[in-house]
Steps between C-alpha positions, in 0.01 A plus 500: 500500500487129567210285381362473859462877513350512152261228607400693811451832323318361195285248680598242237668169582859438406380225268276752316789748482733236359228391254456848371875519463512164316227604248657840440254728672757602756857570397746251647657645810881520515662278759699610799838343569322251727269394215188671634279694259528874546172667381476871436210731590362474146440131552253587775328749264470224231360245753244752635398577146461137409291425804276805452454426129407140571249614759315704236505216251811537286664179389875452539540536121318840508715603796818397318419751223449780753811442714747701278283812569557491876817698484326782311258769635134389441440775244769337278316163501209537266478122437488427865241774562292364212516147639389628843214697344394191300505280814292760682246499222479118508454496876227765475328290233527191719352693796204604277439141403520378856278779624235396247531139612461610861192701412345193334584292801344757735179497289487120518552499876216759543272300278546179704481652846 
């Protein structure tokens, strides 16, 4: 698929797609005879994974480590599953801290009303 189609399906700009290719997160696409990049379906899987992982707080370096696992069934990716579980635990801890802050704020608001 051409970069325009990959851009449309992934929701990422072509500049972002090219950047991920340049830094090695996305495998370079082979070129057609006219010089256009020809991305395969796995490129879309990779881009969707990168976007989803970033949305939950993974850095590009953390994502880079996980990418080789995308071609395997999830049960064969213990490191990826452990990283996801760890990220989940960190988010839950952060929610607990923010909930406590919100409770303190609510008490202060009630006190001064």
